[in-house]
N, C-alpha and C positions, 0 to 999 in steps of 0.2 A: 360452825360445821365450815371444812374448807371449801377450797375454790376448785372446780375442775380444771382439766388444762382447757377446753372450751371456755369455759369463763374467764379464766386468766388470758385467754389468747385474745376474748372480746374486750378486757379493761385494757390491757396494751396497744390496741387497735384505737380504742375512744381515745386516751391520753394523747397517742404519741400525734393523731387529729389534730388535738386540742395547742400542742406544743406547736404543731408545724403554725397551727392559724397566728398566733402568738408572735412567732417569726416573720410570717409575712407584714402582718402590722409593723411590727417595729422597723422593717426595712421597705416600708413602701416610701416612705419621703425620700429614699435614694435607689430608685430602680436599677442601677449598675451596681450596687453595692457587690454582690456577688462576684458579677464577671470582674472589678475588679482587684478582690481579693486573689481572686483567681489567677490572675494576669502579674500582680504584686509578688504573689507566693512563687509563680513561676523564676519572675525574676532572682528572687533571694536565691531560690534553690540552684540555680545557675552559677549565680556570683560564688556561692557557700561550696558547690563544686570545681569551680576557678575553672569552668567554662566558658565566660563572658566575652571573654578575646575571642576565642574560637564560635560562638553561637554568632557572635556579630557577624564574623566572616560568612557564616553559613546565610546568616540574612542578607549579605551584599552577593553574594554566588545566587540565590534564589533570587533578586531585584535583575541580575544580568541575565538567567534563563528565561526570565519574563521578557526583557527585553531582547535576546535573542529570538524565541518565540514570536514576539511581534515582526520582528526584522525578518525571519523565515516566511511569514505569512505575506508580507509586502514582496518576496521576489517569489514566492509561488502563484501568487496576485500576477506579478509582470509574465511567469512563465505562461500560465493559462491564455493571457488577453495575448502571446505573439503567437501561441499553438491554433488559438481561433483569426488571430488578425482583429482584432475588436480592443477599445482602447482599456486600459485596466481599468480606470474607473468607474466602466460600465459593469464591474464583476461584483457582486455583494460575496458576502465570507461564506456564505453556504454551497456558492459557485466553486469557489474556490476548492473547500472541502472536498467538493466531490470532483472535482477538476484534477486532484493526483494523480487516479488511473489515466485521464485522459492524457496529461502530459505524459505519464510513462509508456500507453501504447505509443504515441506519436512517435518518442526518441527510440524504439524500438522499431518501429515502421524503418524510421530515417538510416537507424544503425543498420537494418539489413541491406539497405540500399548501399550504405558504404562497405558492409562489410562484401557484398559482393564486387564492389569498384577495387579494394584492395587486394582481394583472391585475385582479378583478371590481372593485377602486377605483377607477379611474380609464374615461373613454371608450377610450383607445385600448387597454387592457388588454382590456375586454369586445369590441372588433373584432377584435383577435387571438385571445380564446376563440371567437368567433362562426365566424372563419375555419378555427381549427382542427377545430372540430365539422362544418362542411362538408367537410373535408377527409377527415376521420373517417369521414363516413357517402356520399362520393363516389361511392361504386358502387352503394349502396341507391337515392341519387337516380336516377342511369343507369338505373337498371332501373324504377324506377316512370315515369320520363318514358317510356319505350318498355314500358309494361303495359298488360296489358286493364284495364276498366272491375271486374271482380271482384278483383282483386287491389288497384287504386289505395283501392276499399273496405274491403279485408281489410286491408291496411296502416292506414289510419286508424282501425281498429277496435282492431287491436294497439299503437296509439299511446295512443288512447284508453286501452284497458284499464292499460296501463303505466304510462300518468301520463306518458309521454314527452313531451317538444316537439318538434317537426318543424326540420328547421333552412329556413332559407329558400330553400334549393333542392328540397329535398322538398315542401316547399308549393307552389314554381313547377311541378313535374315533375306534381304532384296535378292541377293547372289544366289541362296539356297535354290535348288530348283523347286518349281512350284508342285505343290500338292497335286496329283492326277485324282478329277473325282471318278 
């Protein structure tokens, strides 16, 4: 009587298991046998394709990349230490990885200060600063333009007390006749 598909599959699986066990027994004395075969086959494939020289160059590039990565980590550790005002040796690797954002934030804050300094050094920059100040104070200027005399007097006293400088629009708003109640 012929075997069914299920029976054929059963016998195939059983025989495959026995073959796998025999292979395991044969290679048990050489634990790295298959790893060595795989590595050697790779080396032969690279050589037979004429890629040995390029493969060696690629490996050299990978070593350089690893060295650069280590160097970059040292530099980032020093940056974070400088930003925090602590010795670089006191920072662990995890702190340095997390500290990248902290370093970028410190740079952005300091950059803002220097941008303002640079803007103040030119006529165009001073005009930009004045317009930004007007924009920031726009709501106050609108309220001042539509306020009573008492509010306008009080506003002037507050700015004098604080030593603030009024924007051009605020000065113009204070010059508008007060709203009558």
